[in-house]
N, C-alpha and C positions, 0 to 999 in steps of 0.2 A: 504494498500499499502506498501512498508517497505522502513527502508530511502533508504536507496543504489538504493531502483528508483524512488523516491522524487526525491532524491539531481542529479541523469543523467538523471532527464527530468527538474531539473535547467539547468540542464546543454547548456541546449536546446535557453538560449538566443539564440541571434539575433551577431553578430561582426562587429563591421564596421569598417573603416578607420585603424588605431588601438591603439585601447582602453580597455588596459584589464581596464577597473574600474571594472570590472562585481566585480570577484573577485579579483583585491589589492583594493580596496578600503573597503572593508569589510574585510579584511587582513587575507581573506580562501585561499593568497597566499602571499606569501613572504617573499624579497629578503635582503642577506648578500651584502652589501654594499661593493662599486670598491674603490680600495684606488688613486682616479680620477676620475673626472667631468668631462665625458665628456661637459655637457650645461657650465660650469663651462668654458672647457675654448672656445666652440665656439662663446661663446659669449667675454667673450676679443681680439680674432685675428677680429670680422666684430665692432666691434667698427671704428678701420681701417680700413676697406674695404665700393669702393663706390659697387664694387656690386657682388655679392653671387649670391653663388650657392647649393643649395639643390638637394642632390642625393635620391632619394625614397620618400617621403613625409609622406609614408605614407597617410594620410585626414589630415595629413596637421598642424597631431597638438602639435607639436612640433617647428613642425617655426617661429605658430604663436605667443608661448609662444616670442617671440626673437623681442620681438621690444622694438628699434625705430629696423628696417632692411634700406640696404645699399638705396644709391636711383634707385640704380638696383638691380632687384634679381627675380629667376624664382630658377622651381625650377621641379622635371621629378618627374615620374609614371610612371611601367610602368602592378601596378595592373592594370586592368579596369575597375574595383567601384570602385576600391580609387577613379580616377581622377575626379571622377563629385562631391566627399566627400570636397575632396580641392579644390577644384575649387571652393567653396560658402561659405569652409572659407576660402578662401588666396585671391579668388579677392578682397578681401575690401582694403583687406593692399599695392595692387596695384604688387601681387606676379602673372607675370602667368606662370599658371602649360603649364606642356606641356608634354604628353600622348608618349612615348618610346615600340620600342616593343626590344633593343636589348641595348648590353653598347659602341659595338659600333660602333653607328656615330649617339651623340649626332649634336641636334638641334641648333646648334650654334654655329659660327662663331669661330676660331683662336685668346687667348690673349680674352677676353671676361672678362671671374671674380680675381678678386681679391682675392678670396673664396672662398674652394670647400671644401662643408660641405657631408660628406653622413655616416648616422649614419648607420646598422644595410643595406648594402644594393653590390649589388655588381657592379665597377667596370673595366674597358679597358684602365693603367695605358696612355699606347698611350690617348686613348680620354681624359683622364683626365687633364695628359700634353700637351696635343694643347688646348685649352680653357685656360688654365690658362696664367693669362698677368705671362711678367721675372717679378723674385722676388714675384708670387703669393703663396697661399698657399691652402693646401688639409689636412680634420683630417677627419677622418674614421677612428672610432668606429666598433667590426665584430666581430659576434659572429661567433664561433670555430666550427669548427670538429668535438668532445667527442661534443658538448652542451648537457646537461640535459640528453646524453645516454644509462642511469641505466632507463627513463622511457622503453627506448624501448628495455633491457635486462631484468626488469621486467615485460611487460608483449609480453610478445617469441616474440617479431619484427625485424628484421635483419636491424641494422645498414646501417645507407648511406653512402658507401665507394667511391662517388663518392668523397665526402663534406670531411675524415676522415685526410688527411694531409693537412688540410683547417688550422693555424695557425701561431702563430706570425712571426717566421722565417720561414717561402715563402714567407710570402704579404709581409716584409722586401722587402727580400730578393727578386725576385721584382718589388717590386717598384720602388729599390734601383739603377734600368734599367737603369733609362732613368727621376728620382729625385735626390733629398740628402734630404735626411730624420733624422731627425732635432727631433722627440723623439720616443720611441718604449717602448707598456707593457704589457703586457700580465699580464692577473685574472682568478682564474676558481672558484668565489662567487658559497655557492648552495643559492639554491631555498628551500623553504618546502611548500607543501599542504596540508595544513585541513582538507583537503575530497576528497576523490573519481569526486564527479563532475566541483568542479578550474580544476584536472586532466583532465575529458572528454575535457570541455570549453575548457582549455590547450592546447591542443592536434587540436581542430576541425580549431583553432582559428592560427595555426603552422602547419600546409598538413604537407609540406614539413618534422616534423619530424616523426614522421608516413602514410608515400603515404599511405598505406591501411587502416587504422584507420576507422574503424563503427563500433558503442557500440555493435552494435549483432553478428561484424566479432566476439569484441574479450569479448564480456559479461560474459564469465568464469573466463579467464583475471584479467577486471577488478573488478572482486567481489570478489578476491582470495585482491585485492590489494587495498578493504576497509576494509577486515580483518585486516588487514597488517594495515594501518592510522585507524583504530580506537580502537585499540589493541595497537599501540605506539603511535599516538594521532597525531602522520606527518608522511610524507612518504620527507624528501632527497632528493636534487641530484643536485649533478653538471657541473654548466653554465658552456660555452669558452668566455671570451669577451677576443678583445685585442686589444688597442688603438697607433693610426699606424699618426705622423706630419709629415709631409715635404714643398720641395718649390722646388723651376726650380734653374735647375742647372746652 
């Protein structure tokens, strides 16, 4: 079996929750550091919070590392396969996990939370404002609309036009309409892939990058990309991240 076929087979490794350790812990993919730490900011804020919501908790991986948590902590998750994973991890920590259908109808009373965290999850500004207590804080790190678009270009796949305008300026203006902005930052760090199997594993874990992606349908382009990586040693693409912090007006 050729090397490329072995690597593509390797990419069949199952993915659950929000766990990229299969390719991250082995150094097959590495990301340039951001000029901020979402985790450090979240940890400092929750030290003074008595109630916390983690929006889009995935499998609860990030939230479970922020111990000790506030007296009342809840989490939401819209992707159904992640919900039982999150409950298994977070229930023992006293965290209520809620499966939601959309961002416009969160299952919480008004003014419930001192702190709302949101890492790479969509949100409704109106709902965030509704569930925050007076002087409550909202912290979010978002994936911008141009994230890793070089992967699409190199594989001949269209870039999702629906997200192209999702950037710091757009999100900040939207958030400032109902909350008071405290901080805003944007960055375009590099992400490096060292083999084609890592590329495919990533694309399967992030299906919205190329919604039509299958190994069979993109095999010729994957072969060309494999040859590119073998010759150069790696593939670099630009990520797109921005961070916003806000409080009730």
